[in-house]
C-alpha positions as a Markdown table, in Angstrom:
| # | Residue | x | y | z |
|---|---|---|---|---|
| 1 | Met | -0.4 | 19.0 | 16.4 |
| 2 | Gln | -3.3 | 21.2 | 17.3 |
| 3 | Leu | -5.7 | 19.5 | 19.7 |
| 4 | Pro | -9.4 | 20.5 | 19.8 |
| 5 | Asn | -10.8 | 22.2 | 22.9 |
| 6 | Gly | -12.2 | 19.8 | 25.4 |
| 7 | Cys | -9.8 | 17.0 | 24.4 |
| 8 | Ser | -9.3 | 14.5 | 27.2 |
| 9 | Tyr | -6.1 | 14.5 | 29.2 |
| 10 | Leu | -5.4 | 10.9 | 28.0 |
| 11 | Trp | -5.8 | 11.7 | 24.3 |
| 12 | Ala | -3.7 | 14.9 | 24.7 |
| 13 | Ser | -0.9 | 12.8 | 26.3 |
| 14 | Ile | -1.0 | 10.1 | 23.6 |
| 15 | Thr | -0.8 | 12.8 | 20.9 |
| 16 | Lys | 2.2 | 14.4 | 22.6 |
| 17 | Ala | 4.0 | 11.1 | 22.7 |
| 18 | Thr | 3.2 | 10.1 | 19.1 |
| 19 | Asn | 6.9 | 10.4 | 17.9 |
| 20 | Ile | 8.1 | 8.1 | 20.8 |
| 21 | Leu | 5.2 | 5.7 | 20.4 |
| 22 | Gln | 5.7 | 5.3 | 16.6 |
| 23 | Asp | 9.0 | 3.6 | 17.0 |
| 24 | Gly | 7.3 | 0.8 | 19.0 |
| 25 | Phe | 4.9 | 0.2 | 16.2 |
| 26 | Arg | 7.4 | -0.2 | 13.4 |
| 27 | Leu | 8.4 | -3.5 | 12.0 |
| 28 | Lys | 11.6 | -4.8 | 13.4 |
| 29 | Val | 12.8 | -7.7 | 11.3 |
| 30 | Gly | 15.7 | -8.5 | 13.6 |
| 31 | Glu | 17.9 | -10.9 | 11.7 |
| 32 | Gly | 15.5 | -11.1 | 8.8 |
| 33 | Lys | 14.6 | -14.7 | 9.5 |
| 34 | Leu | 11.1 | -14.2 | 8.0 |
| 35 | Thr | 10.0 | -15.6 | 4.7 |
| 36 | Ile | 9.3 | -12.9 | 2.1 |
| 37 | Trp | 6.1 | -14.5 | 0.9 |
| 38 | Phe | 4.5 | -16.5 | 3.7 |
| 39 | Asp | 5.1 | -14.7 | 6.9 |
| 40 | Arg | 3.1 | -11.6 | 8.0 |
| 41 | Trp | 5.9 | -9.0 | 8.3 |
| 42 | Asn | 4.0 | -6.1 | 6.7 |
| 43 | Ser | 0.7 | -4.4 | 7.3 |
| 44 | Gln | -1.0 | -6.1 | 4.3 |
| 45 | Gly | -0.5 | -9.7 | 5.4 |
| 46 | Ala | 1.4 | -12.4 | 3.6 |
| 47 | Leu | 2.7 | -11.2 | 0.3 |
| 48 | Ser | 1.8 | -14.6 | -1.3 |
| 49 | Gln | -1.8 | -13.6 | -1.0 |
| 50 | Leu | -1.3 | -10.3 | -2.9 |
| 51 | Val | 0.4 | -11.6 | -6.1 |
| 52 | Asp | -0.8 | -13.9 | -8.8 |
| 53 | Tyr | 2.0 | -16.4 | -8.2 |
| 54 | Val | 5.3 | -16.9 | -6.4 |
| 55 | His | 8.1 | -17.9 | -8.6 |
| 56 | Ile | 9.5 | -21.3 | -7.5 |
| 57 | Ser | 13.0 | -19.8 | -7.0 |
| 58 | Asp | 11.5 | -17.3 | -4.5 |
| 59 | Thr | 9.7 | -19.7 | -2.3 |
| 60 | Asn | 12.5 | -20.2 | 0.2 |
| 61 | Leu | 13.8 | -16.7 | 0.3 |
| 62 | Met | 14.1 | -14.9 | 3.6 |
| 63 | Leu | 13.7 | -11.2 | 4.1 |
| 64 | Lys | 17.4 | -11.0 | 5.0 |
| 65 | Asp | 18.2 | -12.2 | 1.5 |
| 66 | Ile | 17.0 | -9.1 | -0.2 |
| 67 | Ile | 17.7 | -6.4 | 2.4 |
| 68 | Tyr | 20.9 | -4.4 | 1.9 |
| 69 | Asp | 21.8 | -1.1 | 3.5 |
| 70 | Gly | 18.5 | -1.0 | 5.2 |
| 71 | Phe | 16.4 | -1.2 | 2.0 |
| 72 | Ile | 14.4 | -4.0 | 0.5 |
| 73 | His | 15.6 | -4.7 | -3.0 |
| 74 | Trp | 12.5 | -6.0 | -4.8 |
| 75 | Asn | 14.3 | -6.0 | -8.1 |
| 76 | Met | 16.2 | -9.1 | -7.0 |
| 77 | Leu | 13.0 | -11.2 | -7.1 |
| 78 | Pro | 11.8 | -13.2 | -10.1 |
| 79 | Thr | 8.2 | -12.9 | -8.9 |
| 80 | Pro | 6.6 | -9.8 | -10.3 |
| 81 | Ile | 5.3 | -7.4 | -7.7 |
| 82 | Thr | 2.6 | -5.1 | -9.1 |
């Protein structure tokens, strides 16, 4: 990344450490014991606030229930995500 002339030492150091720092700011779900719909596990807040409704069969699902091989499988949910 090209830094502008006169950039402060602090800002230059942060910029150089960006790749290392990014890992610390990523979501780590651990064992996935977060509810899909009601916990704030993503940057947009609780998903229940972003959809028209949460299907009753989805209300108790945990994040670990739809994560396989490191990917979230949204197609497993009856609640439509649009």
